[in-house]
C-alpha angles and dihedrals in degrees: 000000000000109000129185123201117195121195129186110217116209111064093000104061092015135050092216140039108270093204093061092041090051094050091048091048092053103040102028130235100291098050089041093056093043088050093050090051091049091047095044095105090055093044091049091052089050093049089051088050090240093126127034126254094254095055093052091046093048092050090050095047091045093050094052105030112022108126096021116137114252089233093056094043094050090046095054092040090053092047092049092046097051100035108030113028090073088065093064101043125123108235093213091053092052091049090053091049089051091050091053091049092050089053089054094247121152106248118203128183109214110192143165087212121100120283094224096068098035101047099069090050092046092049091049089054096042094247130139118232140214111179145142115285125220120224116245119183126183089352091303129112108240095193090236128113115253094199131034112277106273093234136116114344090000088069089061092044091053093046091051092047091059104028129045099222093197088068092061120085094202137011129203122193132188126191144146110201146047087265089068097050098099092045091052090051093062092056128095088214119028131184123198116198090343098160101045111130 
């Protein structure tokens, strides 16, 4: 049997938001707090659901990283991915991922977070990845998203682009937020907030 296992990342595999943790890791506490204060009007609008997820994310990425060299950004993303993500993992989630791998299932992380700081960790753990891509032009980070934000219905669009679901006998999906709703709906067996302590 061909079986596909789909995992959201932030909040499902992790206890914390990797975007905020990544920014704090790169810029340090002081600049991080100053940035959150400067971005508070945008974050408030997002919390009130007056602007979509991708706009808030783009504003945040642009504020902190616009103008960074690609070389520097990839270096810090790689360092964060390989040395810091392990600190925010949910043990139960990692055990379930390991179980799926032992059964020979294809395991895919489907995340709205940025590809750059998830891919090294996914490769280290033998997992496939679908994530949001950041735009880089002339070796400089623009702060814009290159792809659509991999959230909500876009998660399903990206899954269907890469995998022919009709070829899979069974699909598992794991998520923890409204952004995972559509992904959970395409699964035969779905789990909402399954690893919360």
